[in-house]
All heavy atoms as a GROMACS GRO file, in nm:
protein
  594
    1MET      N    1   0.084  -0.118   0.000
    1MET     CA    2   0.000   0.000   0.000
    1MET      C    3   0.088   0.124   0.000
    1MET      O    4   0.183   0.133   0.075
    1MET     CB    5  -0.090  -0.003   0.123
    1MET     CG    6  -0.186   0.109   0.126
    1MET     SD    7  -0.302   0.085   0.259
    1MET     CE    8  -0.270   0.234   0.345
    2ASP      N    9   0.056   0.221  -0.083
    2ASP     CA   10   0.142   0.338  -0.098
    2ASP      C   11   0.092   0.462  -0.025
    2ASP      O   12   0.166   0.557  -0.009
    2ASP     CB   13   0.157   0.372  -0.247
    2ASP     CG   14   0.232   0.263  -0.321
    2ASP    OD1   15   0.314   0.194  -0.257
    2ASP    OD2   16   0.210   0.248  -0.441
    3PHE      N   17  -0.033   0.463   0.018
    3PHE     CA   18  -0.087   0.582   0.085
    3PHE      C   19  -0.042   0.583   0.231
    3PHE      O   20  -0.062   0.486   0.304
    3PHE     CB   21  -0.239   0.584   0.076
    3PHE     CG   22  -0.299   0.711   0.128
    3PHE    CD1   23  -0.287   0.828   0.057
    3PHE    CD2   24  -0.365   0.713   0.250
    3PHE    CE1   25  -0.341   0.946   0.106
    3PHE    CE2   26  -0.420   0.830   0.299
    3PHE     CZ   27  -0.407   0.946   0.226
    4PRO      N   28   0.017   0.694   0.279
    4PRO     CA   29   0.069   0.700   0.417
    4PRO      C   30  -0.040   0.728   0.521
    4PRO      O   31  -0.044   0.833   0.584
    4PRO     CB   32   0.170   0.814   0.409
    4PRO     CG   33   0.113   0.905   0.304
    4PRO     CD   34   0.049   0.813   0.203
    5ILE      N   35  -0.129   0.633   0.543
    5ILE     CA   36  -0.244   0.654   0.631
    5ILE      C   37  -0.202   0.679   0.775
    5ILE      O   38  -0.264   0.758   0.846
    5ILE     CB   39  -0.344   0.535   0.620
    5ILE    CG1   40  -0.473   0.566   0.694
    5ILE    CG2   41  -0.283   0.407   0.672
    5ILE    CD1   42  -0.557   0.672   0.631
    6LEU      N   43  -0.096   0.613   0.822
    6LEU     CA   44  -0.051   0.636   0.959
    6LEU      C   45  -0.002   0.778   0.979
    6LEU      O   46  -0.029   0.842   1.081
    6LEU     CB   47   0.058   0.536   0.998
    6LEU     CG   48   0.013   0.390   1.009
    6LEU    CD1   49   0.132   0.302   1.039
    6LEU    CD2   50  -0.093   0.374   1.113
    7SER      N   51   0.070   0.831   0.881
    7SER     CA   52   0.117   0.970   0.890
    7SER      C   53  -0.001   1.067   0.889
    7SER      O   54   0.000   1.168   0.959
    7SER     CB   55   0.212   1.002   0.776
    7SER     OG   56   0.332   0.931   0.790
    8VAL      N   57  -0.103   1.035   0.811
    8VAL     CA   58  -0.222   1.120   0.808
    8VAL      C   59  -0.289   1.122   0.945
    8VAL      O   60  -0.324   1.229   0.997
    8VAL     CB   61  -0.322   1.070   0.700
    8VAL    CG1   62  -0.456   1.138   0.714
    8VAL    CG2   63  -0.265   1.095   0.561
    9ILE      N   64  -0.301   1.006   1.008
    9ILE     CA   65  -0.366   0.998   1.139
    9ILE      C   66  -0.284   1.072   1.244
    9ILE      O   67  -0.339   1.134   1.335
    9ILE     CB   68  -0.389   0.850   1.178
    9ILE    CG1   69  -0.497   0.790   1.087
    9ILE    CG2   70  -0.430   0.837   1.323
    9ILE    CD1   71  -0.514   0.641   1.102
   10VAL      N   72  -0.152   1.066   1.234
   10VAL     CA   73  -0.065   1.132   1.332
   10VAL      C   74  -0.060   1.283   1.310
   10VAL      O   75  -0.065   1.361   1.406
   10VAL     CB   76   0.077   1.071   1.327
   10VAL    CG1   77   0.175   1.153   1.406
   10VAL    CG2   78   0.075   0.928   1.378
   11LEU      N   79  -0.051   1.327   1.185
   11LEU     CA   80  -0.028   1.469   1.157
   11LEU      C   81  -0.154   1.553   1.137
   11LEU      O   82  -0.149   1.675   1.152
   11LEU     CB   83   0.062   1.482   1.034
   11LEU     CG   84   0.202   1.422   1.049
   11LEU    CD1   85   0.277   1.429   0.917
   11LEU    CD2   86   0.278   1.491   1.159
   12LEU      N   87  -0.265   1.491   1.104
   12LEU     CA   88  -0.388   1.567   1.079
   12LEU      C   89  -0.435   1.648   1.200
   12LEU      O   90  -0.477   1.764   1.182
   12LEU     CB   91  -0.500   1.474   1.030
   12LEU     CG   92  -0.623   1.543   0.971
   12LEU    CD1   93  -0.585   1.632   0.854
   12LEU    CD2   94  -0.724   1.439   0.926
   13PRO      N   95  -0.427   1.600   1.322
   13PRO     CA   96  -0.466   1.685   1.436
   13PRO      C   97  -0.378   1.810   1.450
   13PRO      O   98  -0.427   1.916   1.485
   13PRO     CB   99  -0.450   1.593   1.557
   13PRO     CG  100  -0.468   1.456   1.502
   13PRO     CD  101  -0.406   1.461   1.365
   14ALA      N  102  -0.250   1.798   1.421
   14ALA     CA  103  -0.162   1.915   1.428
   14ALA      C  104  -0.197   2.016   1.320
   14ALA      O  105  -0.202   2.137   1.345
   14ALA     CB  106  -0.016   1.872   1.414
   15VAL      N  107  -0.223   1.968   1.200
   15VAL     CA  108  -0.265   2.058   1.092
   15VAL      C  109  -0.398   2.123   1.127
   15VAL      O  110  -0.418   2.242   1.104
   15VAL     CB  111  -0.275   1.980   0.959
   15VAL    CG1  112  -0.337   2.064   0.850
   15VAL    CG2  113  -0.137   1.931   0.916
   16GLY      N  114  -0.489   2.046   1.185
   16GLY     CA  115  -0.618   2.100   1.227
   16GLY      C  116  -0.602   2.208   1.332
   16GLY      O  117  -0.672   2.309   1.331
   17GLY      N  118  -0.510   2.188   1.425
   17GLY     CA  119  -0.484   2.289   1.527
   17GLY      C  120  -0.433   2.418   1.466
   17GLY      O  121  -0.472   2.528   1.508
   18LEU      N  122  -0.347   2.407   1.365
   18LEU     CA  123  -0.298   2.528   1.297
   18LEU      C  124  -0.410   2.599   1.222
   18LEU      O  125  -0.415   2.722   1.220
   18LEU     CB  126  -0.184   2.491   1.203
   18LEU     CG  127  -0.056   2.442   1.268
   18LEU    CD1  128   0.044   2.397   1.163
   18LEU    CD2  129   0.003   2.551   1.357
   19VAL      N  130  -0.500   2.521   1.163
   19VAL     CA  131  -0.614   2.581   1.092
   19VAL      C  132  -0.703   2.656   1.191
   19VAL      O  133  -0.746   2.770   1.166
   19VAL     CB  134  -0.695   2.473   1.017
   19VAL    CG1  135  -0.829   2.527   0.970
   19VAL    CG2  136  -0.614   2.419   0.901
   20VAL      N  137  -0.731   2.595   1.305
   20VAL     CA  138  -0.815   2.659   1.406
   20VAL      C  139  -0.749   2.786   1.457
   20VAL      O  140  -0.816   2.888   1.478
   20VAL     CB  141  -0.846   2.560   1.521
   20VAL    CG1  142  -0.911   2.632   1.638
   20VAL    CG2  143  -0.936   2.449   1.471
   21LEU      N  144  -0.617   2.784   1.477
   21LEU     CA  145  -0.546   2.905   1.521
   21LEU      C  146  -0.552   3.017   1.418
   21LEU      O  147  -0.553   3.134   1.453
   21LEU     CB  148  -0.400   2.872   1.551
   21LEU     CG  149  -0.373   2.805   1.685
   21LEU    CD1  150  -0.226   2.767   1.695
   21LEU    CD2  151  -0.411   2.897   1.799
   22ALA      N  152  -0.554   2.980   1.290
   22ALA     CA  153  -0.553   3.081   1.184
   22ALA      C  154  -0.691   3.145   1.162
   22ALA      O  155  -0.699   3.252   1.104
   22ALA     CB  156  -0.506   3.017   1.053
   23LEU      N  157  -0.798   3.082   1.209
   23LEU     CA  158  -0.932   3.137   1.189
   23LEU      C  159  -0.957   3.252   1.286
   23LEU      O  160  -0.902   3.256   1.396
   23LEU     CB  161  -1.036   3.027   1.211
   23LEU     CG  162  -1.038   2.916   1.109
   23LEU    CD1  163  -1.137   2.807   1.151
   23LEU    CD2  164  -1.075   2.969   0.972
   24PRO      N  165  -1.044   3.344   1.246
   24PRO     CA  166  -1.077   3.454   1.337
   24PRO      C  167  -1.153   3.403   1.460
   24PRO      O  168  -1.225   3.302   1.453
   24PRO     CB  169  -1.165   3.546   1.253
   24PRO     CG  170  -1.215   3.462   1.142
   24PRO     CD  171  -1.114   3.355   1.119
   25ARG      N  172  -1.136   3.472   1.571
   25ARG     CA  173  -1.203   3.430   1.695
   25ARG      C  174  -1.355   3.441   1.683
   25ARG      O  175  -1.427   3.360   1.738
   25ARG     CB  176  -1.156   3.516   1.812
   25ARG     CG  177  -1.017   3.484   1.855
   25ARG     CD  178  -0.996   3.538   1.996
   25ARG     NE  179  -0.862   3.514   2.042
   25ARG     CZ  180  -0.822   3.403   2.103
   25ARG    NH1  181  -0.906   3.306   2.123
   25ARG    NH2  182  -0.698   3.391   2.144
   26ARG      N  183  -1.402   3.543   1.616
   26ARG     CA  184  -1.547   3.562   1.604
   26ARG      C  185  -1.595   3.492   1.478
   26ARG      O  186  -1.572   3.536   1.368
   26ARG     CB  187  -1.580   3.710   1.599
   26ARG     CG  188  -1.541   3.780   1.729
   26ARG     CD  189  -1.588   3.923   1.736
   26ARG     NE  190  -1.730   3.939   1.713
   26ARG     CZ  191  -1.826   3.929   1.806
   26ARG    NH1  192  -1.792   3.901   1.930
   26ARG    NH2  193  -1.951   3.949   1.777
   27ARG      N  194  -1.662   3.380   1.498
   27ARG     CA  195  -1.721   3.304   1.389
   27ARG      C  196  -1.851   3.242   1.441
   27ARG      O  197  -1.870   3.231   1.562
   27ARG     CB  198  -1.626   3.197   1.336
   27ARG     CG  199  -1.584   3.094   1.436
   27ARG     CD  200  -1.484   2.997   1.374
   27ARG     NE  201  -1.433   2.905   1.470
   27ARG     CZ  202  -1.326   2.923   1.545
   27ARG    NH1  203  -1.256   3.033   1.531
   27ARG    NH2  204  -1.287   2.834   1.632
   28PRO      N  205  -1.940   3.202   1.353
   28PRO     CA  206  -2.067   3.144   1.398
   28PRO      C  207  -2.045   3.019   1.483
   28PRO      O  208  -1.946   2.946   1.464
   28PRO     CB  209  -2.138   3.108   1.268
   28PRO     CG  210  -2.069   3.186   1.162
   28PRO     CD  211  -1.930   3.212   1.209
   29ARG      N  212  -2.134   2.995   1.576
   29ARG     CA  213  -2.121   2.878   1.664
   29ARG      C  214  -2.125   2.747   1.589
   29ARG      O  215  -2.062   2.650   1.627
   29ARG     CB  216  -2.233   2.878   1.768
   29ARG     CG  217  -2.216   2.985   1.872
   29ARG     CD  218  -2.317   2.966   1.978
   29ARG     NE  219  -2.244   2.908   2.092
   29ARG     CZ  220  -2.298   2.881   2.206
   29ARG    NH1  221  -2.426   2.900   2.224
   29ARG    NH2  222  -2.227   2.833   2.305
   30TRP      N  223  -2.200   2.744   1.479
   30TRP     CA  224  -2.213   2.620   1.404
   30TRP      C  225  -2.084   2.587   1.328
   30TRP      O  226  -2.066   2.475   1.282
   30TRP     CB  227  -2.331   2.626   1.307
   30TRP     CG  228  -2.322   2.741   1.211
   30TRP    CD1  229  -2.376   2.865   1.227
   30TRP    CD2  230  -2.254   2.744   1.086
   30TRP    NE1  231  -2.346   2.946   1.120
   30TRP    CE2  232  -2.270   2.872   1.031
   30TRP    CE3  233  -2.180   2.651   1.014
   30TRP    CZ2  234  -2.216   2.911   0.909
   30TRP    CZ3  235  -2.126   2.689   0.892
   30TRP    CH2  236  -2.144   2.817   0.842
   31CYS      N  237  -1.997   2.684   1.314
   31CYS     CA  238  -1.871   2.663   1.242
   31CYS      C  239  -1.768   2.605   1.338
   31CYS      O  240  -1.707   2.677   1.415
   31CYS     CB  241  -1.822   2.795   1.184
   31CYS     SG  242  -1.667   2.780   1.095
   32SER      N  243  -1.752   2.474   1.335
   32SER     CA  244  -1.660   2.407   1.426
   32SER      C  245  -1.556   2.329   1.347
   32SER      O  246  -1.574   2.211   1.319
   32SER     CB  247  -1.739   2.312   1.518
   32SER     OG  248  -1.649   2.239   1.597
   33PRO      N  249  -1.447   2.394   1.307
   33PRO     CA  250  -1.345   2.323   1.229
   33PRO      C  251  -1.279   2.212   1.309
   33PRO      O  252  -1.239   2.110   1.253
   33PRO     CB  253  -1.245   2.431   1.192
   33PRO     CG  254  -1.267   2.540   1.290
   33PRO     CD  255  -1.411   2.533   1.331
   34GLY      N  256  -1.269   2.228   1.439
   34GLY     CA  257  -1.209   2.123   1.521
   34GLY      C  258  -1.291   1.995   1.517
   34GLY      O  259  -1.236   1.884   1.510
   35GLY      N  260  -1.422   2.010   1.522
   35GLY     CA  261  -1.509   1.893   1.514
   35GLY      C  262  -1.501   1.823   1.380
   35GLY      O  263  -1.498   1.701   1.371
   36GLY      N  264  -1.497   1.902   1.274
   36GLY     CA  265  -1.486   1.845   1.140
   36GLY      C  266  -1.355   1.771   1.118
   36GLY      O  267  -1.352   1.662   1.061
   37LEU      N  268  -1.247   1.829   1.167
   37LEU     CA  269  -1.117   1.763   1.153
   37LEU      C  270  -1.109   1.637   1.239
   37LEU      O  271  -1.047   1.539   1.200
   37LEU     CB  272  -1.005   1.861   1.188
   37LEU     CG  273  -0.985   1.969   1.082
   37LEU    CD1  274  -0.906   2.085   1.138
   37LEU    CD2  275  -0.918   1.911   0.960
   38SER      N  276  -1.174   1.638   1.353
   38SER     CA  277  -1.178   1.519   1.436
   38SER      C  278  -1.253   1.406   1.365
   38SER      O  279  -1.215   1.289   1.375
   38SER     CB  280  -1.247   1.548   1.569
   38SER     OG  281  -1.172   1.640   1.643
   39LEU      N  282  -1.358   1.442   1.292
   39LEU     CA  283  -1.430   1.340   1.215
   39LEU      C  284  -1.344   1.284   1.102
   39LEU      O  285  -1.353   1.165   1.070
   39LEU     CB  286  -1.559   1.398   1.159
   39LEU     CG  287  -1.669   1.424   1.262
   39LEU    CD1  288  -1.789   1.491   1.196
   39LEU    CD2  289  -1.711   1.294   1.328
   40LEU      N  290  -1.258   1.367   1.042
   40LEU     CA  291  -1.166   1.317   0.940
   40LEU      C  292  -1.067   1.216   0.999
   40LEU      O  293  -1.040   1.113   0.939
   40LEU     CB  294  -1.088   1.433   0.877
   40LEU     CG  295  -1.162   1.519   0.778
   40LEU    CD1  296  -1.074   1.635   0.732
   40LEU    CD2  297  -1.205   1.436   0.658
   41VAL      N  298  -1.014   1.248   1.116
   41VAL     CA  299  -0.922   1.155   1.182
   41VAL      C  300  -0.995   1.025   1.218
   41VAL      O  301  -0.941   0.915   1.198
   41VAL     CB  302  -0.860   1.219   1.308
   41VAL    CG1  303  -0.776   1.118   1.384
   41VAL    CG2  304  -0.776   1.340   1.271
   42LEU      N  305  -1.116   1.036   1.269
   42LEU     CA  306  -1.196   0.917   1.301
   42LEU      C  307  -1.221   0.833   1.176
   42LEU      O  308  -1.209   0.710   1.178
   42LEU     CB  309  -1.328   0.956   1.365
   42LEU     CG  310  -1.423   0.842   1.397
   42LEU    CD1  311  -1.362   0.749   1.501
   42LEU    CD2  312  -1.557   0.896   1.445
   43GLY      N  313  -1.254   0.899   1.066
   43GLY     CA  314  -1.276   0.826   0.941
   43GLY      C  315  -1.151   0.754   0.893
   43GLY      O  316  -1.158   0.639   0.848
   44ALA      N  317  -1.036   0.820   0.903
   44ALA     CA  318  -0.911   0.756   0.862
   44ALA      C  319  -0.879   0.638   0.952
   44ALA      O  320  -0.834   0.532   0.905
   44ALA     CB  321  -0.796   0.858   0.866
   45ALA      N  322  -0.903   0.651   1.083
   45ALA     CA  323  -0.878   0.541   1.176
   45ALA      C  324  -0.973   0.424   1.150
   45ALA      O  325  -0.932   0.307   1.158
   45ALA     CB  326  -0.891   0.590   1.320
   46CYS      N  327  -1.098   0.452   1.118
   46CYS     CA  328  -1.194   0.346   1.086
   46CYS      C  329  -1.154   0.274   0.958
   46CYS      O  330  -1.161   0.151   0.948
   46CYS     CB  331  -1.334   0.402   1.073
   46CYS     SG  332  -1.407   0.450   1.229
   47TRP      N  333  -1.109   0.350   0.858
   47TRP     CA  334  -1.062   0.290   0.733
   47TRP      C  335  -0.941   0.201   0.759
   47TRP      O  336  -0.930   0.090   0.704
   47TRP     CB  337  -1.028   0.399   0.632
   47TRP     CG  338  -0.982   0.344   0.501
   47TRP    CD1  339  -1.058   0.295   0.400
   47TRP    CD2  340  -0.847   0.330   0.458
   47TRP    NE1  341  -0.979   0.252   0.297
   47TRP    CE2  342  -0.848   0.273   0.330
   47TRP    CE3  343  -0.725   0.362   0.515
   47TRP    CZ2  344  -0.733   0.246   0.259
   47TRP    CZ3  345  -0.610   0.334   0.444
   47TRP    CH2  346  -0.614   0.278   0.318
   48LEU      N  347  -0.850   0.248   0.845
   48LEU     CA  348  -0.732   0.169   0.880
   48LEU      C  349  -0.773   0.039   0.948
   48LEU      O  350  -0.722  -0.069   0.915
   48LEU     CB  351  -0.640   0.250   0.972
   48LEU     CG  352  -0.512   0.182   1.017
   48LEU    CD1  353  -0.414   0.175   0.903
   48LEU    CD2  354  -0.452   0.258   1.132
   49GLY      N  355  -0.866   0.047   1.044
   49GLY     CA  356  -0.912  -0.073   1.113
   49GLY      C  357  -0.981  -0.171   1.020
   49GLY      O  358  -0.965  -0.292   1.032
   50ALA      N  359  -1.058  -0.120   0.924
   50ALA     CA  360  -1.127  -0.208   0.829
   50ALA      C  361  -1.030  -0.273   0.731
   50ALA      O  362  -1.056  -0.384   0.682
   50ALA     CB  363  -1.234  -0.129   0.754
   51SER      N  364  -0.918  -0.207   0.703
   51SER     CA  365  -0.820  -0.260   0.609
   51SER      C  366  -0.719  -0.354   0.674
   51SER      O  367  -0.640  -0.417   0.604
   51SER     CB  368  -0.743  -0.145   0.544
   51SER     OG  369  -0.830  -0.059   0.476
   52PHE      N  370  -0.718  -0.361   0.806
   52PHE     CA  371  -0.622  -0.444   0.877
   52PHE      C  372  -0.649  -0.591   0.850
   52PHE      O  373  -0.763  -0.636   0.856
   52PHE     CB  374  -0.632  -0.417   1.028
   52PHE     CG  375  -0.528  -0.488   1.108
   52PHE    CD1  376  -0.400  -0.440   1.116
   52PHE    CD2  377  -0.560  -0.604   1.175
   52PHE    CE1  378  -0.304  -0.506   1.190
   52PHE    CE2  379  -0.465  -0.672   1.250
   52PHE     CZ  380  -0.336  -0.622   1.257
   53GLU      N  381  -0.544  -0.665   0.819
   53GLU     CA  382  -0.557  -0.808   0.792
   53GLU      C  383  -0.496  -0.886   0.908
   53GLU      O  384  -0.377  -0.870   0.937
   53GLU     CB  385  -0.486  -0.844   0.662
   53GLU     CG  386  -0.548  -0.780   0.540
   53GLU     CD  387  -0.473  -0.813   0.413
   53GLU    OE1  388  -0.382  -0.898   0.416
   53GLU    OE2  389  -0.504  -0.751   0.312
   54VAL      N  390  -0.575  -0.969   0.972
   54VAL     CA  391  -0.527  -1.050   1.082
   54VAL      C  392  -0.445  -1.165   1.024
   54VAL      O  393  -0.490  -1.234   0.935
   54VAL     CB  394  -0.645  -1.104   1.166
   54VAL    CG1  395  -0.594  -1.194   1.276
   54VAL    CG2  396  -0.726  -0.990   1.221
   55GLY      N  397  -0.326  -1.179   1.075
   55GLY     CA  398  -0.240  -1.286   1.027
   55GLY      C  399  -0.107  -1.283   1.099
   55GLY      O  400  -0.077  -1.192   1.176
   56PRO      N  401  -0.026  -1.382   1.073
   56PRO     CA  402   0.102  -1.392   1.144
   56PRO      C  403   0.207  -1.295   1.090
   56PRO      O  404   0.215  -1.272   0.971
   56PRO     CB  405   0.145  -1.536   1.119
   56PRO     CG  406   0.081  -1.571   0.988
   56PRO     CD  407  -0.048  -1.495   0.986
   57GLY      N  408   0.282  -1.239   1.182
   57GLY     CA  409   0.407  -1.169   1.155
   57GLY      C  410   0.402  -1.042   1.071
   57GLY      O  411   0.312  -1.021   0.993
   58GLY      N  412   0.501  -0.958   1.094
   58GLY     CA  413   0.525  -0.841   1.011
   58GLY      C  414   0.437  -0.722   1.044
   58GLY      O  415   0.331  -0.734   1.104
   59PHE      N  416   0.486  -0.606   1.003
   59PHE     CA  417   0.411  -0.483   1.019
   59PHE      C  418   0.317  -0.464   0.901
   59PHE      O  419   0.347  -0.504   0.789
   59PHE     CB  420   0.505  -0.362   1.025
   59PHE     CG  421   0.580  -0.349   1.154
   59PHE    CD1  422   0.714  -0.379   1.161
   59PHE    CD2  423   0.515  -0.304   1.267
   59PHE    CE1  424   0.782  -0.366   1.278
   59PHE    CE2  425   0.583  -0.291   1.386
   59PHE     CZ  426   0.717  -0.322   1.392
   60GLN      N  427   0.206  -0.398   0.927
   60GLN     CA  428   0.116  -0.356   0.820
   60GLN      C  429   0.117  -0.204   0.815
   60GLN      O  430   0.143  -0.139   0.916
   60GLN     CB  431  -0.025  -0.407   0.847
   60GLN     CG  432  -0.036  -0.557   0.840
   60GLN     CD  433  -0.179  -0.603   0.861
   60GLN    OE1  434  -0.274  -0.540   0.818
   60GLN    NE2  435  -0.193  -0.715   0.929
   61PHE      N  436   0.091  -0.150   0.700
   61PHE     CA  437   0.085  -0.005   0.681
   61PHE      C  438   0.218   0.061   0.722
   61PHE      O  439   0.220   0.167   0.781
   61PHE     CB  440  -0.030   0.057   0.762
   61PHE     CG  441  -0.161  -0.013   0.743
   61PHE    CD1  442  -0.212  -0.094   0.842
   61PHE    CD2  443  -0.231   0.001   0.626
   61PHE    CE1  444  -0.333  -0.160   0.826
   61PHE    CE2  445  -0.352  -0.063   0.608
   61PHE     CZ  446  -0.403  -0.144   0.708
   62GLU      N  447   0.328  -0.004   0.692
   62GLU     CA  448   0.459   0.045   0.734
   62GLU      C  449   0.504   0.163   0.648
   62GLU      O  450   0.490   0.162   0.527
   62GLU     CB  451   0.561  -0.068   0.725
   62GLU     CG  452   0.694  -0.033   0.784
   62GLU     CD  453   0.787  -0.152   0.790
   62GLU    OE1  454   0.758  -0.255   0.728
   62GLU    OE2  455   0.890  -0.140   0.857
   63GLU      N  456   0.558   0.263   0.716
   63GLU     CA  457   0.612   0.381   0.650
   63GLU      C  458   0.749   0.409   0.708
   63GLU      O  459   0.766   0.409   0.829
   63GLU     CB  460   0.524   0.504   0.675
   63GLU     CG  461   0.380   0.487   0.637
   63GLU     CD  462   0.294   0.600   0.689
   63GLU    OE1  463   0.347   0.707   0.720
   63GLU    OE2  464   0.173   0.578   0.700
   64GLN      N  465   0.847   0.431   0.622
   64GLN     CA  466   0.980   0.467   0.670
   64GLN      C  467   1.040   0.569   0.576
   64GLN      O  468   1.047   0.549   0.454
   64GLN     CB  469   1.071   0.345   0.678
   64GLN     CG  470   1.206   0.378   0.737
   64GLN     CD  471   1.286   0.254   0.770
   64GLN    OE1  472   1.250   0.143   0.733
   64GLN    NE2  473   1.396   0.274   0.839
   65VAL      N  474   1.081   0.682   0.633
   65VAL     CA  475   1.142   0.790   0.557
   65VAL      C  476   1.269   0.833   0.628
   65VAL      O  477   1.268   0.861   0.747
   65VAL     CB  478   1.047   0.912   0.545
   65VAL    CG1  479   1.112   1.025   0.468
   65VAL    CG2  480   0.916   0.871   0.481
   66THR      N  481   1.381   0.836   0.555
   66THR     CA  482   1.507   0.884   0.612
   66THR      C  483   1.510   1.034   0.597
   66THR      O  484   1.495   1.087   0.487
   66THR     CB  485   1.626   0.820   0.540
   66THR    OG1  486   1.617   0.679   0.552
   66THR    CG2  487   1.757   0.868   0.599
   67TRP      N  488   1.528   1.105   0.708
   67TRP     CA  489   1.531   1.250   0.706
   67TRP      C  490   1.672   1.304   0.687
   67TRP      O  491   1.696   1.392   0.609
   67TRP     CB  492   1.471   1.307   0.833
   67TRP     CG  493   1.321   1.301   0.838
   67TRP    CD1  494   1.237   1.268   0.736
   67TRP    CD2  495   1.238   1.328   0.950
   67TRP    NE1  496   1.108   1.272   0.776
   67TRP    CE2  497   1.104   1.309   0.909
   67TRP    CE3  498   1.263   1.365   1.080
   67TRP    CZ2  499   0.998   1.329   0.994
   67TRP    CZ3  500   1.156   1.383   1.165
   67TRP    CH2  501   1.025   1.366   1.121
   68TYR      N  502   1.767   1.251   0.764
   68TYR     CA  503   1.905   1.299   0.754
   68TYR      C  504   1.998   1.181   0.775
   68TYR      O  505   2.020   1.137   0.887
   68TYR     CB  506   1.930   1.410   0.856
   68TYR     CG  507   2.060   1.483   0.836
   68TYR    CD1  508   2.084   1.555   0.719
   68TYR    CD2  509   2.159   1.479   0.932
   68TYR    CE1  510   2.201   1.622   0.700
   68TYR    CE2  511   2.278   1.545   0.913
   68TYR     CZ  512   2.299   1.618   0.796
   68TYR     OH  513   2.418   1.682   0.777
   69GLU      N  514   2.050   1.130   0.665
   69GLU     CA  515   2.130   1.007   0.665
   69GLU      C  516   2.256   1.013   0.753
   69GLU      O  517   2.282   0.920   0.829
   69GLU     CB  518   2.169   0.972   0.520
   69GLU     CG  519   2.245   0.843   0.506
   69GLU     CD  520   2.155   0.722   0.516
   69GLU    OE1  521   2.040   0.730   0.474
   69GLU    OE2  522   2.203   0.620   0.566
   70PRO      N  523   2.336   1.121   0.749
   70PRO     CA  524   2.460   1.121   0.829
   70PRO      C  525   2.437   1.104   0.979
   70PRO      O  526   2.522   1.049   1.049
   70PRO     CB  527   2.523   1.257   0.800
   70PRO     CG  528   2.468   1.297   0.667
   70PRO     CD  529   2.330   1.239   0.662
   71TRP      N  530   2.326   1.150   1.029
   71TRP     CA  531   2.297   1.138   1.172
   71TRP      C  532   2.207   1.018   1.203
   71TRP      O  533   2.177   0.991   1.318
   71TRP     CB  534   2.230   1.263   1.226
   71TRP     CG  535   2.321   1.383   1.231
   71TRP    CD1  536   2.455   1.387   1.207
   71TRP    CD2  537   2.282   1.516   1.263
   71TRP    NE1  538   2.502   1.514   1.220
   71TRP    CE2  539   2.397   1.596   1.256
   71TRP    CE3  540   2.162   1.575   1.296
   71TRP    CZ2  541   2.396   1.732   1.281
   71TRP    CZ3  542   2.161   1.711   1.321
   71TRP    CH2  543   2.277   1.787   1.314
   72GLY      N  544   2.160   0.952   1.102
   72GLY     CA  545   2.073   0.837   1.122
   72GLY      C  546   1.933   0.874   1.166
   72GLY      O  547   1.868   0.797   1.237
   73VAL      N  548   1.886   0.992   1.125
   73VAL     CA  549   1.753   1.039   1.165
   73VAL      C  550   1.650   0.990   1.063
   73VAL      O  551   1.664   1.013   0.943
   73VAL     CB  552   1.750   1.194   1.173
   73VAL    CG1  553   1.612   1.243   1.209
   73VAL    CG2  554   1.854   1.244   1.272
   74SER      N  555   1.549   0.920   1.112
   74SER     CA  556   1.445   0.871   1.022
   74SER      C  557   1.309   0.872   1.093
   74SER      O  558   1.300   0.890   1.214
   74SER     CB  559   1.477   0.730   0.974
   74SER     OG  560   1.476   0.639   1.080
   75TYR      N  561   1.205   0.854   1.014
   75TYR     CA  562   1.067   0.852   1.060
   75TYR      C  563   1.012   0.716   1.022
   75TYR      O  564   1.013   0.679   0.905
   75TYR     CB  565   0.992   0.966   0.990
   75TYR     CG  566   0.844   0.974   1.014
   75TYR    CD1  567   0.796   1.026   1.132
   75TYR    CD2  568   0.753   0.936   0.917
   75TYR    CE1  569   0.660   1.037   1.154
   75TYR    CE2  570   0.617   0.946   0.938
   75TYR     CZ  571   0.571   0.996   1.056
   75TYR     OH  572   0.438   1.009   1.079
   76HIS      N  573   0.969   0.637   1.121
   76HIS     CA  574   0.926   0.501   1.092
   76HIS      C  575   0.800   0.469   1.172
   76HIS      O  576   0.799   0.478   1.295
   76HIS     CB  577   1.038   0.405   1.129
   76HIS     CG  578   1.013   0.263   1.084
   76HIS    ND1  579   1.095   0.160   1.121
   76HIS    CD2  580   0.918   0.208   1.007
   76HIS    CE1  581   1.050   0.048   1.069
   76HIS    NE2  582   0.943   0.075   1.000
   77LEU      N  583   0.695   0.433   1.102
   77LEU     CA  584   0.570   0.390   1.163
   77LEU      C  585   0.530   0.256   1.104
   77LEU      O  586   0.556   0.229   0.988
   77LEU     CB  587   0.457   0.491   1.138
   77LEU     CG  588   0.473   0.631   1.197
   77LEU    CD1  589   0.362   0.721   1.145
   77LEU    CD2  590   0.470   0.626   1.346
   78GLY      N  591   0.463   0.174   1.182
   78GLY     CA  592   0.416   0.047   1.128
   78GLY      C  593   0.319  -0.018   1.223
   78GLY      O  594   0.317   0.007   1.341
   0.00000   0.00000   0.00000
């Protein structure tokens, strides 16, 4: 699978927080970007759970990105 669903689940709340910070304080009560973004994260987590295959061994949905090779810094989820 090529879509980085784990990164989306991890980073979407931070992006949502930045969006909420960028919005003006005075907005209609029905306008709740935090609630909408939470539903996106929930949807991604539900999709991940439905796509999970029960079986022996190994990581599923594994993502690994090397950020800075000389220092051995990388990002790895699975």
